[in-house]
C-alpha positions, 0 to 999 in steps of 0.5 A: 499500500502506498508504493503508487501513491502520488505525493502532495504537491507533485513535485519533489522539492530541491534545494534553491539554486540546485536546478536551472532552465537554460532556453536555447534556440535552434539556428536552423529553424528558430524553436526556442528549446527549454531544457532543465538542469539538476546540478546535482545529478547531471554535472560531471566533476572533472576531477582537476585542480585547474580549469572548471570542476564540473562540465555538463554536455547535453544534446537537445531536439525541439518539439517541432524539428530534428535538428539536433543541438550541443549544449556545452556548460562548465561550472565552478567548485560552487556549481556556477557557471563559468562558461556556456556555449551551443553548437547548432544554436545560441543561448536565449536565456539561463534562469537560476531557480 
């Protein structure tokens, strides 16, 4: 009993600052693609003394076009964005949650 019971509110709570929404515009069709990044699960540690502490590489596909957009981001030890770039598109907005 309770195995399939829904949680109250429907959403899992995350610590503030643990996630972010990134909006990217496809360079071929112009579609705005939104992706949600959970910093606690999706960032890959680099284990390097120099440079970024974490990286994120994500392939995005829009709902209206089959074009692939590559998202690359680098973060410091506090998981703040150091650099970001997109192949096949351009950034529109990054919003910390």
